[in-house]
N, C-alpha and C positions, 0 to 999 in steps of 0.2 A: 455314266460310262456306256459306251456302245455295246460292249459285251454283255452287260447287265440287261440292256434292252432286248438284245437278241435272245438271251436265255428266257426272259420274261415272256416274249412272244411265243417262243417255242413251247414252253410249258403251258401257257394259257390256251393256245390254239391247236397245238399238236396233241398234247396229252389230255385233251378234254373233248367233250362232244359239241363244243362251240362251232358254229358254222364257219368254214374257212373263207367264204366270200364276204370280206369285210371292206367297207368303204374306207379308203385311205384317210379321208378327213376325220371320220369317226375314230379310226385307229389312232391317229395323231392326238385327238382329244383325249382318248382313253389313256394314252401314254403320258400326256401332260398331267392328267388327274392323278396318275400313279406316281408323279413326282419326278419324271424324267425331263431333261432340258430339250428345248426345241432343236437346237443344233445337233445334239446326239441322236435324237429321234430321226432327223433327216438323214444323217449318216447311216444309221441302222437300216432304214428303209431303202436307201440306195444300195447298200451292201446286199440286201435280200433280192433286189431287182437284178443286181449283177450275178448273183447265184442262179437265178432263174434263166438269165441270158446264157450263162456258162453251160447250164444243163441243156439248153436248146442247141447250142453250138456243138456240144459233145455228141448229141443224138444224131445230128445231121452231118457230122464229120466222117469222111471216108478214109481218113488217115489210119493206117494200121499201126498199132503200138506193139513193140516187142513184149513178150511175156515178162512178168516180174522175175521169174526164175532165170531168165537169160540176160537180164540187165541190172545195172546198179544205178541208183539215183544219186547224182552229184548235185549237192546244194550250192547255190551261189553264196557269196559272203553276206549279202543282205538277208537271204533266207536263214543262214546260220545264226545271224544276229537275232532274228525273231524266234526261230525254233532251236532251242538249246539241245544238247545231246540227248537228254531224256525224252524230249518231244520227237526228235528224229528217230530214236530207238523205238518209240511207241508206234510211229508210223510204219516202220519196218516190220515190227511184230504183227500189226494189223494186216499187212500184206501177206506175211507168212501164214497166218491163220485164215486167209481168204476173206477177210472182212473188207479190205480195200483191194481194188484192181489198180492197174497202173493209171487208168483214166480217173477213177474216183480219188486216187492219191493226189493226182495233179490238181483236181478240183479243190480238194482240202487245202493243199498248199496255196493255191490261188486265193482262196477265201481267207486264209490266215494272213496272207500278205496284204489283203484288202482291208484288214482291220486298221483303224487309226487309233492305236494304243501303244503306250510305251512298255507296259508290262504284259507279258503273255506267259501263261503257265500250262502245265500238262492238263489240268482240269478244263481250261479254256479249249484246248485242242480236242478233248473228248466231246465237248458240246458241238464244236465245228464239224467233227466227223459225223455225229448224229444228224445234224442239220443237212449236210451234204447227202448222206445216204437216204434220208427221208425224201429229199427233193428230186432224186434221180430214180425214175421208174426202173423196175427190174432188180432193185437192190433190197427188196423186202427181207430176204433171208439174212443178208449182211447187216441190215439195220437191227433185226431181232437179235442176232449174235452180239452185236455191239452193245445193245441194251443189257443183255445177259452178262456180258463182261463187266459192264459198269455197275450193275446193281447186285451182282452175286456177292454174297458175304464171304464165300470161300475163296474168292480171288483176291487175296490180300495184296498181290503184286500191282493191281490196277488201282488201288484206292490210295 
């Protein structure tokens, strides 16, 4: 499953001291050895490339976005079908506690919609948020806060 590959890559290369400059062929071989299917590996790598491209386009975009306090995100029917009420509420919560900006929120939604999966749950969303925040420079504090929210044992609401 594509989400499993993304989580594997994130945990293996982000939460370790492993060098991030990995040859794509070597990475594909490693994922095959780990038991993932070639088709899913390809989709996951394309998903990551799209995340990098999205991050680049956001950085160079001169479009000003209204602040989250002054606007309300209206989800399309397709987005609502993928992001249930619990997921949408969590995204709103993350905006309210300044983990997500309007720009990073849109990146998260874009990457959620870019997943080729039938099932999508709140735990999957949390991983996507971490991946987006990690990949967008300037969001180190938001990334750390998100990690604290996810791993804090006192935050029963998020588990």
